C-alpha positions as semicolon CSV with decimal commas, in nm:
position;residue;x (nm);y (nm);z (nm)
1;X;4,800;17,817;7,300
2;X;4,695;17,548;7,544
3;X;4,476;17,392;7,277
4;X;4,774;17,371;7,040
5;X;4,974;17,194;7,311
6;X;4,700;16,934;7,357
7;X;4,683;16,884;6,983
8;X;5,061;16,839;6,960
9;X;5,060;16,591;7,249
10;X;4,774;16,394;7,094
11;X;4,957;16,388;6,759
12;X;5,274;16,257;6,920
13;X;5,075;15,990;7,104
14;X;4,909;15,873;6,783
15;X;5,245;15,863;6,602
16;X;5,399;15,662;6,886
17;X;5,115;15,410;6,873
18;X;5,144;15,382;6,497
19;X;5,518;15,318;6,522
20;X;5,461;15,034;6,769
21;X;5,191;14,865;6,562
22;X;5,277;14,518;6,437
23;X;5,313;14,446;6,069
24;X;5,063;14,202;5,914
25;X;5,188;13,849;5,864
26;X;5,332;13,788;5,516
27;X;5,129;13,578;5,275
28;X;5,319;13,248;5,250
29;X;5,087;13,071;5,005
30;X;5,265;12,981;4,682
31;X;5,138;13,143;4,362
32;X;4,901;12,942;4,148
33;X;5,065;12,717;3,894
34;X;5,074;12,836;3,536
35;X;4,805;12,665;3,332
36;X;4,905;12,524;2,998
37;X;4,706;12,626;2,694
38;X;4,557;12,370;2,456
39;X;4,838;12,395;2,199
40;X;5,111;12,339;2,457
41;X;4,919;12,047;2,607
42;X;4,884;11,879;2,269
43;X;5,249;11,937;2,177
44;X;5,393;11,814;2,506
45;X;5,159;11,518;2,546
46;X;5,060;11,616;2,900
47;X;4,713;11,543;3,023
């Protein structure tokens, strides 16, 4: 029974530490621009 109590205490400690963990910083880099295909480039006159 004592072993189960230690296991329960350790589980609660791990859960408490996980709840306090910080979230990773969000990725703020903008997505890559959409590349134009050859047909669209020719039709729009862009270079």
